[in-house]
N, C-alpha and C positions, 0 to 999 in steps of 0.2 A: 468508708474510711478514705481518707485522704493524707500519706506522707507527708508531714510538716517540715523534721529538720534529721540531721545528725547532729548529735553531739559529741567533741571530743573532748578526753579527761586529760589533763596535761598540769604537770610540774610550773610551768612558766608559761600563765595567761598572755603577757602582756607580747614578747616572743612569738608564740604563736599566733597570735592575733593580729600580729604586724604582718606576719610573713602571710597569711590571706591574704590579709588589703595589697599589698605588694603584689601579690601575684594574680589576683581577678580582678583590681580597680574594683574593689567594692570598697565602701565605705560600712567600717564597725561600727555599730552600735550597743555602747558599753552601759548594762543595768546597773551592776555592783564592779569590784574591783577587781572579780573574781567571774564576772559573766557577762561573754558581750556575743554576739550576733553577725553573719554575715549575709546578709538578706539576697537572694535572686529574686524573679519570676515565679519559680515553679518550686522554690524550697529555701532552707534556712538550715546555714553552718553556725552550728553554737557551738563554742569554745570556752570548758568551765576549769577552773582550778581544782586540782585533785583536795582542796577544802570542801567544797562544796557537795561531795559524795556523802558525807558525813550527815546529811538534811535527808536521803535518799533510803543509806545502809552503806556505815564505813566498809570498804574494802571492797565493796561489788564492780567497781571499776581500778582499773591499776594504770596510772598513767604514762603513755611510750610504751604500750604490748600489743599491738593490732599487730595481727599475722598474718590475717583472714578478708577484710576489706581494702575496697578500692573506690576513694572517694572521685568521683567522676562532673568534670562540666564539658557543657559542651560547649564549643568555641568557634566561632566563625573564620577562622581560620588557625589552623593550629601551625602551620608554619609561621605563620604571624608572629603569635604567638611565641613560639618557640624563638624566634630572633632577639624579642623582647628580655624573655626570661635567661636566656643562655649566660650569660653571665651574674643574673642571681642567683639560680638552682646550685646549691651544692653538691644535692646526690639526684643526677640523673639516671634514670633504669636504662630506657631506650628512648633515643631523638625520636622526632616522626616519624611512621611507618603507618603504610598502609597496611592492616589488617584484612583478613582474608575475609569478617563479616562485613567490608564495606569502612571501616570508619580509620582516618589518619589519626593518629593518637601519639601523643607525647606522654610517657610514664617519667614519674620523679616522686622526690620523699620529701615530706614535709621534716621539718626540725625534730619532731618526737620519732618520725619515722614509717610517717603512716602512707601508703601510697595514696600518689596524686594522678588521676588520669586528665587528661583536657585531648578532646577529641571531636573534630570535625566527621560529618558523615561526607563520603567523595563518590561511592556506588548509587547508582539509580535504586536499586532495593535500601539501602541503607538510609536514604535520603527519604522515600517515602514511609520509611518508619517513624520518621519526625513530623511528616506533614502536617500542618496545623498545631503545632506542639512550640 
């Protein structure tokens, strides 16, 4: 088994795709006006308008209603990412902080309120966890 993507359901796909393109530097691929993907080497962030849920089961997902998941991106230098994004992010939950498990982490919310974590492993143990990844 291989995890392929996380899909966010939104009422404003264009806004959310533009946000993720700006913060990640990734170019989105639009498949329809209601569906786009931003691909990394290891996984894809898919963003779809709430209208697409009619294809799966109307009402199965509610836009901008996530209170449990955190979308995480490993970045080369979280402090450099913070410097680049400080004026772009509207909802910063936590500025770069070194966590007890050895990652330096920047936590913020996207325009729909989803939590996003940019992190850089900094301790020897955290770095070892990501060797070869």
